[in-house]
N, C-alpha and C positions, 0 to 999 in steps of 0.2 A: 551635649544635649541642650545647649542654650539656643535661644532664638537667633536667627541670622537675618541680615538686612536683605530685603528684596524678595526672598522666597520663604514661605512659612515653614515652620518646623515639620520635618518629615518629607519634604519634597526633594526628590533627586534631580540632578541636572539632566536636561535633555538636549542641551545645545551641542555645538560642534565639538566641544571638548569631550563629549561622551558622558555616560552615566558613571559616577564615581562613588563608591561607598564611603561613608563617613567613618572616621576612626573613633573608637571609644574616647570620650572626653576631649575630642578635638574642638568642640565648641561651635562648629559650623556644620549645618546639615547639608549644605551643598557639597561637602567634601573638600572644603578649602584646606589645602595642605594634607588632606587625608590620604590621597593616593601617594603623595610624596612621603608622608610619614610611614606608610606601609612599606614603600620601597626602601626607605632609609633603614628600617628594621632589618629587612632582608640583606641589605648591603653590610650592615654591621655584623650580622651573623656570619656571612661569608668571610669577612675580614678576620673575625675572631677565630673561626675554625681553621683558617690558614696560618695562624700564628704558631710559633714554636710551642712545644708541650709545656715548658716551664711557665710561659705566659698564660696558657690555658689553666694550669693548676693554680696560678695566682688568682685568676678570676673566680674559679670554683671555690678556692679557700675562703673567700669572703662569705660564702653561703654554706660552709661546712663546719660542723661542730668540732671542737678540739678533741683529739684522741690521745692526748698526753696522759701519763700515769697520774693518779691522784684524783680521778673523777672530776676533771675540769668542766665547768658548766658554761664555758664560752661557746656561743652558737655561731660564731663567724670570725674569721681572722680580719683584723683591722690594721692597716699600715701605720707605721710611726710617722710617715710623711705623706698624708693624704693629698691627692692631686687637687689642683684648683677647680673651682666650679664656675662655669663649665670647664671641663678638661681641655687642654690645648695639646694637639697631637705633636707639635714641634718640640714640646718640652717633656714629652713622655719618654721614659727610658725603656729600652728593649731588654735590658738585663734584669733578671729576676733572681733574688737570693732566697733560697728556701730556708736559710737560717735566720732570716730577719724576724725579730720577735713581734708578737701581736701587741698592739697598744692596749688591749683590754686585759688579756690574761698572761702576757709576757712569754707564752710559749711560741715556738717558731712556726713559720708558715708550713714547714714540712710536717709538723704535728697535726695540722688541720687537714692535710691531704694524703695521709698515709694509706687511707682506704682506696685511693685512686691509683696506687703504684702499678698494680697489675690489671687495671681496667683497659679495655681495648680503646683504640682511637675513635671508633664509631660511637661507642657509649659516651665517651668524653664529649664529643661533638653534640650529641643529643642533649646532654646536661647543660652544655653551654647555650643551646637554643632556649632551654627553659629559663636560664639565668637572665637572658635579655628580655624574655617575655615578663619575668618578674619585675625587672626594672621599669619596663614600659607601663605595667599595671600600677606600679607604685606612683608614677607620674600622674596617671589617670585618677587615682584615688585623691590626690592632693588638688587636682584641678577641677574635679567634678563638683558641681554645686547641688545637684539633685540628690536627696538623701537615699532614695530607693536605688538609684543607679550606683551611687558610691558604695552602698552596702554590698552590691553584687561584685563590684570590682575588688573590694577588699576580701571577699570570700574566695574569689579566684586567685587573688594574690597569695593568700595563705595556703591554698591548695597546691599551687606551683612551688611555693617555698618548701612545703613539706615533701613534695616529690623529689626535690634536690637533696634534702637531708637524708631521705630514705632510699635515694637512687631508684625510685620507682617511676611508673608511668602515671600521669595525672588522670584520675578517674572521678567524674562528678558523682557525688552521692545524692541521689534524689529518689523520691517515692515512685516516680514514673520515669521511664526512659523513652526516647523517641521510637516511633511516632506517637504524638499525643492525641491525635484524633484521626478517625477514618470515616469516609475517604479523605485523602489529603487534598489540599488546594489544587495540586497538579492533576490529581485524578478527577477532581470535580470539573476542572476546565476541560480535560479530555472528554469527559462525559457530556459536557455542554456542547462541545464542537460536534460530537457524534449526534446528539439529540436534536440540534437545531440546524445543522448545515450539511449533513451527510448526503442530502438529496441533490446538492449542487454539482455542476460539472467539475471536472478535475481542476481546471485553472482557477475557478472561483474558490474551490475548496482549499487549494494551496494558499490563496491569499488569507483565508480565515485562519489557517494554521500559523501563518506568519504573524498575524495579529495576536493570536493566543500566546505564541512564544514571547513576543514583546511584553505582553502583560505579565507572564510568569517571571520574566527577567526583571521587571520593575519591582515585583514583590520581593524577590530574593535580595535585592539591595535597597529596599525601602527602610528608612529610619523611623522606627516606631516612636510615637510621642511618649513621654514618661507618664507614669500613673498619676502624678500630681497635675500635670498639664491636662490629662484627659478628664480628671475629676472637675477641673474648672470649666472645661468645654461641655462635657456631658455629665452633669451631676447625678442623673438618675441611672446611669449605667452600672453594670455589675463590676464594681471597683476591684473586688477581691479576685474575680476571674480574670480580669484584664491584667492585674498585677502579676498573677501566676504565669500567664502567657508571656508577659514582658520579661520576666526573670528568665524563663526558659529561652526566649529569643536571644537575650544577651549572652547567656552561657553557651548555647549550642550553635548560634548563627552569627551574631554580630562580633563578639570579641574574638572568636577563632579565625575571623578573616585576617587578623593582624597578629594574633598569638597562635602560631601554627602548631605549637606543642599541645594545644587542646583539640579534641576531635570536632570537626565542623560538619554541619548539616545544612542543606538548602531549606529555606523557610517554607517553600511550597511543598516540600516532601514530608515534613514532620508536623505541620499544622494544618488544620482543616477549616471548616466553615466558620467556626466561632471567631478565630482571629481575623479571617477575611471580612466578616461582617463589621468588626470593630474598626477596620481601616479603609474599607472600600469607598465609602462616600467621600471622605476627605481626599483620598488618593485619586479618585476619578476627577474630582474638581480641580485639583492642583495639576494633575498631568495634562488635562485639556487646556488649562490656562497657560501652562508653561509651553505647550506646543504652539498655541496661538502667538505667544510672545516671540518664539524662536522660529516662526514659519519662514522668515526670509533666509534663515541659515539652512533650511532643509533642502536636500538635493531634489531637483524637479521630479525625478522618478518616484520619490517617496512622499511628495507633498500630498497627493490625493489619498494615499494610504493612511497617513497620519491624521490629516485634517478632516477627511470625509468618512472613511471606513472605520477608523478606530473609535470615534465617538459612538457610532451605531453599535459596534461590537460591545462596548462597555455598557451601553444602555440595556441591551438584551441580557448581558450577563448579570447586571444589577438586579433585574427582575427575578432571576433564578437564585441569586445569593440571598435575597430577603424573602423569597416566597416560602411559605410553610409547607407547600405541597409539591415542590419541585422534585422530579425523580432523579436528578443528577447527583443528589447527595445521598441517595439510597445505597445501602450495601448490596442490594439486589439488582442495581442497574446493570443491564446486560452489556453495555458498551465497554465494560471494564470493571466488573464488581471486585472490589478488593476484599478478599476473604471469602467470597462466594465460590460457586462451583466453576465459574469461568475466570481463569487467571487474567490479570490486567494485561491489556495490549496497549502499550504506550504510543499514543498518536503524537503527542507533543512532549518534548522534554526541554526544560529550561536550560539555556546555555550555562556552562560552568563558570564563565567569567563575565564581568560587567562589560556592556557595550552601549554605544548610543542607541537610543530607542529605535531610530530608523535604520540601523544597520543589522538588526536581528534577522538575517536572511539565510542562515545556514540551513542545510537540508534537515527535514524533520527526521528525528531518530526513531528507529523501530527496534524493539528488543526481539531478536530472532528466536530467543528461547521460550517466549511466551506465545500464547494464542488467545484470540479474543473473538467476540461475537462479530459476525459479519456486519450487522447493522443494529442500531439502537432501537429502543422502544419507540414505536410510532414513526420511525424515520427509515431512511434507506441506507444503502451500503456505503460506508467510507472505509472501512477498516484499516469499505469501499470507502490501511490502513490499513480493507477492507483491505471481516475477512479482508486491502484496501490499503486510513491513509492509503492512497494509491502507492504503487511502487515508486520509489524515489526516482524522479526523472533526471536528477543531476548525476546519478551514479551510472557509469558506463557498464554495460553488460560484459560478462567475462569473455564471451565469444565475439563481441562487437569490435570491429576495426575502428581506428581513430577517425578515418575518413573513407567512406565508401567510394571506390573508383566509379566514375561515370561510365555507363554502358553505351555501346554504339546505338544511336537512335534515341537517346534521351531527349525529351522535350526541354527546351531552354526554360530555366527557372523564371525568367521574366514573363514568358507566355503563360506558365502555370499560375503565377501570381495574378496576372491579368484576368485569366479565366476564373480564378477563385473569387475575385472581387465581384463577379457577376452572379455567383451562386447564392441562392437564398438559404434560409435555415434548412438543414437536412430533414427536419421533421415535416417540413412543408413540401418536400420534393415528392412528386407523384411516383407511385410504383410503376415500373415497366417490367417486361419479361426478363430483362438482363439481370441475372444474379438475384432476382427478387426472392427466390426460394430461400436463399441463405440470409439475405439482408433483412427479411421481414419475419423470420421465424421467431425471434424472441422480442420483437419490437413491442408488442402489446404488453408483455410481462415487464419490460423495462419501463414503459410509461406508467404502469400501475405502481411500480416500485417508487418512481419519482413522486407520484401523488400520495405516497404513504399507504396505499391499499394493501400491499404485501411487504413482508419483512423477511430478512434472512439472518439466521443466527447459527453459529457453530456451538453446539452444546454437547455435554457428556456427563456421565455419572461420576461420582467421586466417593471413595471410601474414607478419605482423610479429612474432609471438610463437612461443615454443617449442611444438611440437605437444603436445597433451594426449592420451595414449593412450586414455583412457576416452571422451573426446569424439569422437575419430576413430572409435572402434568404434561409438558410437551413431550417428554420421553415416552410416556404412556400413549399419547396421541400418535407418535411415530410408530410405536409397536402395533397399534391398531391399523394404521394405514398400510404398513408393510404386510401384516397378516391378511388384510382384505385383498390387497392387490397381488399378493404372491401366495395363492391358496395351496400350491404344492409344497411350500416350505413349512415345516413344523413350527407351530406357534411358540413352543418352548425354546426352540433354537433361535428364533427371531428375538424373543425376549432376552435370552441370555446375551446375545451380541449387542443389542441396543443398550442394555444396562451395564455392559462390560466396561470398566474404567479405561481399558486400553483402546476402546473404540470411541470415535466421535461421530456426530451426525450433523450435517449441514441441513438445518430445518427450514422449511418454507411456511411462514405464518401468515394467515389471512383472517382478519376480523378476530384476532386473538386465539385462533385454533390452528392446529397443524393440518396442512393439506398435502404435504409432500416432504421428501427429504432424501438425502444420500448418506448412507452409513458407511464409514470407511475406517481403516486402520493404517496409521502411518508407520513406515519402517525407515527412519532417517538414516540409520547406519547402512542400510541396503540400497538406499537411493530410490525407493518407490513407495507408493501407497496402494493398498488393496481396496477396491470398491466392493463392498459386501452386498448392500441392498440399495436399490434406486427405484423410487416409485412416487407417483402423484395420484391422489385420489381420483376415482373415475369421473366424477362430475366436474372436475376442474382440469381435465385433459384438453389437448388441442388448443391451448392458449399460449404456448411458448414457455410454460413454466419449466418444463424438463430441460430445455436448452439453456435457459437463464440460470437454473440451478447448477448445471455442469460448468457454465462459464464462471460463476462465482467460486466454485470449487477449484477450478484451474487457477484463478487469481490468488486464492488462499494458499495454494501449494507453491506457486511461484515465489511468493513472499517468504515462505518457509524453506525455499531452496530444494524442493523435491519436484523433479521434472518428469516423473514417469508414473502412469497409472496402470494397474493390472486389474482385470476382473474376469470372472467366468460368466458368460452371457448365455441364457437359454435361447431357443429358436425365436421367441417372441421379442427378445431384447436386442438381438444382433443388429437389426435395422436402426434402432435408436442410437446405439453406440457407434455405428458407422457414421451417422450424421454428426456425431460429436468428435470425430477425428480418430476413433479407435480402428484398429485393424488386427488381422491375425498375425501380422509380421511383428513379433515381439522384439523390441530393442534392448530390453533388460537381459543381461546374460542369465542363462538358466541357473547357474550356480548361485546367483543372487537371490532368487525367489523360491527355489525348491526347498520345501520344509518350512517355509514361512507362510505361504498362502493356503487357503482351504480349497480342496479339490472337489468339484461337483460332477457327479456322473451325468453324462449326456449334455454337458454344457461346453461351450467353446471359449478357450482362453483368448482374450483380446487385450491389446495394450495401446496406450496413447502416450506419445512423447510431447511434452509441452515446450513451447517456444517462449522464452522469457521476454522477448521483445514485442509480443502481441498483447495488447490490452483486451482480453477476451470479452469482458462485459460491454465494451464499446465497439467491438469489432464490426457489428452490422452497421453502425452509424458511419464508421470509416469507409466501409465498402460502398455505402450509399453515396457518400460524398465523392469517392473516387469514380463511381459510375457516372455521376453528373459531370465531373471534370472531363471524362472521356467523351460523353455526349457532346459537350460544348466544343471540344477539340475536333470531333468529327464534323460537326456543323460548319466550323470554320474551314476545314479542309474541303468539304463538299462545295462550299461557296467559291473556293479558289479554283477547283478543277472540274466543275460541273460541265458535262458534255452529253449531248443527245444524239444517238445514231438513228439513221432512217430505218424503216422496216425492211424485212427480208423480201426480196423479189424473185429469188431463185426457184421457188415452188411454182410460180407462174410459167416458168420455162420448162416444166416437166420433171424437175429433180424431186425424187421421192423422199430422200433423207440426206442429212448432212451431219458431220461430226459436231457434237454440241459445243466443243471447244472453239469451233470456227465462228460461232455467233458473236458478232461485235458487242463488246460490253460484258460478256459472260465470263471471260477468262479473268481470273483473280490475280491481282498483283499485290503482294503482301508487303507491308511495312511494319517492322517490329519496333516498338518503343516502350519506354518505362515511365511510370508516374509514381513517385515515392517508392521506388524500388520494386513495384509490381509490374510484370511484363504483360503487355497487351499486343494484339495483332490487328493492324489496321488494314482493311481491304479496300483497294481501289479497283473496282470492277471495270477497268478500262474507262473510268470516268462516268459510266452509266449509272452505277449504284455504288454505295459505300456503306460499310458497317463494321461491326466487331465480329470477328470470326471465332467461334468456339469449336463446334464440331462440324457445322455446315456453313456455307456461304449465306449472305443475306438473301440470295435468290432462292434458297432452299435446295440448291444443287451442289454436290461436291463430286470431283472427278473420281471415277472408280479406279482402283488400283489395277495395275497390269496383271494379267493372268492368261492362262491358256483358254482358247475358245474351242469347245468340243464340237467337232464337225459332224460326228456321228449322231443323228437325231435320237436314236434309241438310247445311246449312252448318256446324252444330255438329259433326256426325259427321266431316265433312271436316277441320275444324280440329283436333279432338281426335286424329284418326288421324295427321295430320301431326306433331303434337307428340309422340305416342307413338312414332312411327317415329324421330324425332330422339333421343328418350330412349334407345330400345333400341340405337341406333347409337353411343351415347356410350361411350368406352373404359372408363368406370367403372361401366357397367351390368351387367357380366358376373355379379356375385353375385346379381342380382335377376331374372334371365331366367326362371327356373322355380321352382316351389314347393320349399321346403327339404325335403330327404330326411331321414327320421328316422335313417337309418344314419350320415349325415354330421354331424348335430347332435343327439345324444341329449338328450332333455329339452326340445327346442325348443318343442314344442306344449304343454308344461306351463307354460312361461313366457309364450308368445305365444298368447293366446286367439283373436285375429282375424288370421290370417296373410293376406298379400297378396303378389303378385308380378306381373311384367310380362306373363307368359303368360296369367294369369287376367284381367288387365285387357284384353288383346287380345281374349280370348273375350267378355268383357262388352261391349266396344266393338262387336264384330261382331254381337252379339245386340241391339244398340241399348238396352243397359241404361242408358247414361249420357244421361239426358234433360236434365240440367243440368250446367253446368260444375262446380258444387260437388261433385256426386257423383264426378266424374272426379278432381278435385283431392283429395278426401278419401281415395280409394283410393291415390293416388300418395303422399300424405303418410303414410298408414299404413305403406307400405313402409319409408320412412325412419325413422319412429318405432319400428317393430318392430326394425329393425336396431340402432338405438342402444340399445334397451332390453336386447337379448340379448348384444350384443358389447361388449367393453371398448373404451374410447376409443382405446387405442394400436393396435388391430387394423386390418388392411387393410380389412375390411368397413365399419367405422365411418367411415373416411376416405372410402371410396367413396360412402357414403350422403351425407355432407356435400357432396362435390363434385357428385354427381348432383342433389341437391336444389337447389343453387345454379343449375345449368344448367337444371333444369326450370322454376324460377320466372322465369328469364330468357326462356325460350320462351313461357311463359304471358303475360308482359308484352308481348312482341313481337306476340303474337296479339291483344292488346287485351282479354283476358279479365279482367285486373285492372289497376289503375292503375299506371303506372310510378313 
């Protein structure tokens, strides 16, 4: 604990040699000889434990009381010929004589070790480890100059000495046992990361986690200044409180690093804000000064992290450490309240061994047995860790191959990178019709979350812990939302499930109040989760909250390794669940869920299988960027093969009709390629046009499947009339029954040049206009194409067109007009 040249007391080494803990009584706070001392102790223990049993008994006899008759008071055997100091290995004898008398009581060595005759080799080796720890502490006591530290060393020396005599395990007798303060330093730093940085993108958030781990690692191996040194530096400080923490730190953290017979704890796990406040200012100053001095030794990839980001991180943390109103030290902090109703979800865990400051890059550890809130107070999801820390990117997925084989048609990576360099921020990319229904659905909610307008928390009731007022208020709010939005569900039933400790609820909080949530129950042993209630209050709907809620729930379950959802959906909820990836095709074996989930009369059982490789909360951003990549690739392809054909002249020569496939530039030539493993279809319309083909070509035309052409006009009329009646009777046909009125859709006829509707088709059918099936199908297809051209994809009309089109082609196939 003495001062060392060059670095003030308490400063760890940050240089190329790495951070090294200082040994008790080593005299140097940089760890000069400390690591070597610890290693030497381990080597000595290994050598001694590999010695012959008589040699072991000789060593233990020195610390064993005499068992000879006559109540001998000798407390340890002493050799008649003591070895020189320091002992020389080349002069030591390997022969041990159990009949050699003790220099103190004259009884033999055997009389001192009779109690060890029937003791197992494992127990003897354990006692030998304590013996070497006793000898090490004895040296520390004599070398230590600080009175407080010496007293602790001597107390531990006597404790271990007593353990050898009684053949027991050393147990520290204290009024308090670890942890000494809650929340711990580790939990406080976890809360700090959640509170301040959870809104950041994944890459930046990972950098913050790395900085936090560095900081925790430093504290775990930081050498505290002695109470006397602190009194000289800070005379007005709470000397008694610091001395108590210093004593605890020596007994539970520092000395056990070298004396492994004592139980060891991490400093960050058993101490809290009080100890951190006492060391933070000095520690921050010395760490930054040391980093500046060692900057030339830092690896280039870590230089910015240490010299730029770490100082900012420490400055922000310092504000929270010394602030009297910081929420991160509250027991009720939702990002991981220790002892509250939400169990701790460890975002950061300090490494178990010392490392150089700039090499703390191992993946962030997550405790899979605990669950935490999805996002902290006034911030967004990290868990997002989250629910979040995101899932560890460094861990391969169970189903993932080591290297995906390249598919035929893959775009060269060089071209992809070149295109990526031309793409702007995805948030600034304008929306287009391509996939915009999916990519934009939760965009508004995601932006609100980043701005801190909304929050997500996984909460639940508990019968074993002290009630948390805020959580109870949120549970009551969820009960009200579910009761109001699900009027057919009994309120008593909703209340019972929301407050059931076996159920959890992912709650959506806006301005401090609950506006929505998903209540669920996890069945880890069965491999699925049942979604019980899902609702957003009526005045907050159509904002993407429902999709964003479900995406967070998916992320939460992927981290907890549950990859299947089951739910019973009523007729009003089926559409929502379909959008979220649910279907009636249940992947979970029936034997797994029968008897576990609640059955609802009149509801449809739906399931969803999660893909752990998909980052659901960022999925729409990825789709948007992929869309922009495809657009850029198409533009490049267009520029390379652009070709213009002359107009058709055959009609001037008296030709009334030609096959549509014969029109130059209309026949599609398809090229399939992949970007990031997603398959796309590239259409080269003979060079005249190009685009992405989903269900129809860029021209709005797609070839009709081959089928039989009914030559009998009456049979054709009857078949088409039946099909048209089925279409008009479909529940999604209501928008297309009559021509669009100009008053209802201003500008419609400026956009749609060739309108069509079911009433007009009925009149044409009655007048025998449809002499071929192709004419009938073309008019019907025009209805759907016009609708999709005028209306946005998220509109009800657009969805009706898709559903009715699918139904129409089903009926056409059933009638045999096209091949199935």
